[in-house]
C-alpha positions in Angstrom: 14.4 -19.9 13.5 14.0 -22.6 10.9 11.8 -20.8 8.4 11.9 -22.0 4.8 13.7 -19.8 2.4 11.6 -19.1 -0.7 12.9 -18.5 -4.2 10.4 -16.1 -5.5 9.0 -16.2 -8.9 8.8 -12.9 -11.0 5.6 -11.0 -10.3 3.1 -10.9 -13.1 2.0 -7.4 -14.2 -1.5 -8.7 -14.5 -1.4 -9.7 -10.7 -0.2 -6.3 -9.9 -3.0 -4.7 -11.8 -5.5 -7.2 -10.3 -4.4 -6.3 -6.8 -4.6 -2.6 -7.4 -8.0 -3.1 -8.9 -9.2 -5.1 -5.9 -7.8 -2.4 -3.5 -9.7 0.2 -5.5 -12.9 -2.0 -5.3 -12.5 -2.2 -1.5 -12.2 1.6 -1.3 -15.4 1.9 -3.4 -17.5 0.0 -0.8 -19.7 2.3 1.3 -17.7 1.6 4.6 -15.0 4.1 3.4 -16.2 6.9 5.7 -16.3 4.7 8.8 -13.7 5.3 11.4 -10.8 2.9 11.3 -11.3 1.5 7.7 -7.9 1.7 6.0 -7.1 3.1 2.6 -6.5 -0.2 0.8 -5.1 1.6 -2.3 -2.5 3.3 -0.3 -1.6 0.1 1.5 -1.2 -1.8 -1.8 0.7 1.0 -3.4 3.2 1.0 -0.5 3.5 -2.8 -0.8 4.3 -2.7 -4.5 6.5 0.3 -4.1 8.6 -1.6 -1.7 8.5 -5.1 -3.3 8.6 -4.0 -7.0 9.7 -0.4 -7.2 10.4 -0.6 -11.0 7.0 -2.0 -11.9 4.8 0.2 -9.7 6.1 3.7 -9.4 5.0 7.3 -9.0 3.0 7.3 -12.3 0.7 4.5 -11.1 0.4 6.1 -7.7 -0.7 9.4 -9.5 -3.2 7.6 -11.6 -4.7 5.7 -8.7 -4.9 9.0 -6.8 -6.8 10.6 -9.6 -9.2 7.7 -9.6 -9.7 8.1 -5.8 -10.2 11.8 -6.3 -13.0 11.2 -8.8 -14.6 8.5 -6.6 -14.6 10.6 -3.4 -15.5 13.8 -5.3 -12.6 15.7 -3.4 -10.4 18.3 -4.7 -8.8 17.0 -7.8 -5.3 16.1 -6.9 -5.7 15.6 -3.2 -5.2 11.9 -3.2 -3.0 12.0 -6.2 -0.6 14.2 -4.3 -0.7 12.0 -1.2 -0.2 8.8 -3.1 2.5 10.2 -5.3 4.5 11.2 -2.2 3.7 8.0 -0.5 5.0 6.0 -3.4 8.1 8.1 -3.7 9.0 7.6 0.0 8.1 3.9 -0.2 10.5 3.6 -3.2 13.2 5.5 -1.3 13.2 3.2 1.7 12.4 -0.1 -0.1 16.0 -1.6 0.3 16.1 -0.9 4.0 12.5 -2.3 4.7 13.2 -5.5 2.9 15.8 -6.6 5.4 13.3 -6.7 8.2 10.7 -9.2 9.1 7.1 -8.4 8.2 6.0 -7.1 11.7 9.0 -4.8 11.8 8.3 -3.6 8.2 4.9 -2.5 9.5 6.5 0.0 11.8 8.7 1.4 9.0 5.5 1.9 6.9 3.5 3.6 9.6 5.2 7.1 9.2 4.4 6.9 5.5 0.8 6.2 5.9 0.5 8.9 8.5 2.3 11.4 6.3 -0.1 10.6 3.4 -3.1 11.1 5.7 -1.7 14.4 7.0 -1.3 15.6 3.4 -4.9 14.6 2.5 -6.1 16.3 5.7 -4.0 19.5 5.0 -5.3 19.8 1.4 -8.8 19.2 2.6 -8.4 21.9 5.3 -7.1 24.4 2.8 -9.6 23.6 0.2 -12.8 23.5 2.3 -11.8 25.1 5.6 -13.1 22.1 7.5 -11.0 20.0 9.9 -11.9 16.3 9.5 -10.7 15.4 13.0 -7.8 13.5 14.6 -9.7 10.3 14.7 -8.9 9.9 11.0 -5.4 8.7 11.9 -6.8 5.5 13.4 -6.9 4.3 9.8 -3.1 4.0 9.8 -3.0 1.9 12.8 -5.6 -0.5 11.3 -3.6 -0.6 8.0 -0.4 -1.5 10.0 -2.3 -4.3 11.7 -3.4 -5.5 8.3 0.2 -5.3 6.8 1.2 -9.0 7.6 -2.1 -10.3 6.0 -1.7 -8.0 2.9 1.9 -8.9 2.6 1.3 -12.6 2.7 -1.6 -12.5 0.3 0.3 -10.4 -2.3 3.4 -12.5 -2.0 1.6 -15.9 -2.3 1.6 -16.1 -6.1 5.4 -15.6 -6.2 6.3 -18.3 -3.8 7.4 -21.7 -4.9 6.8 -24.9 -2.9 9.7 -25.5 -0.5 10.4 -29.1 -1.5 8.7 -29.2 -4.9 11.3 -31.3 -6.7 14.4 -32.8 -5.1 16.2 -33.4 -8.5 16.5 -29.6 -9.3 19.5 -27.8 -8.2 17.6 -24.7 -7.3 
């Protein structure tokens, strides 16, 4: 394959904050309870946990989880626990996942998203005694289908032009 090799620019902390805010705003939309709508915050947290593990870590995941707990009016800590574990495991596998192309990365991330949903379902089951159903796991499949799009959108500001200047050595 003759794909261009990009030299990536450093990621801006403001862009990371902007992407997490946009993901949170997408989760605020009223479609959140529809079947198949992915958890955008979890998807963006996994992306930054894999691409920039030193900038977006477990603390950011915990804070975003608390924000989602307040938004969804769930048991305080349900999403925080799920996002914290999700971020931990994403950071743990980030070196291995980066070796693969984007479509293969999606299949490495699927178990992480399924685990986060299972934790949320288990905490919800223990807290309320109501089972939310197996159809909830469709969200992970939709999130995996969106992974190439999310990955290309969030990597776009870091890419340089392939042939921007022929006189530069890099």
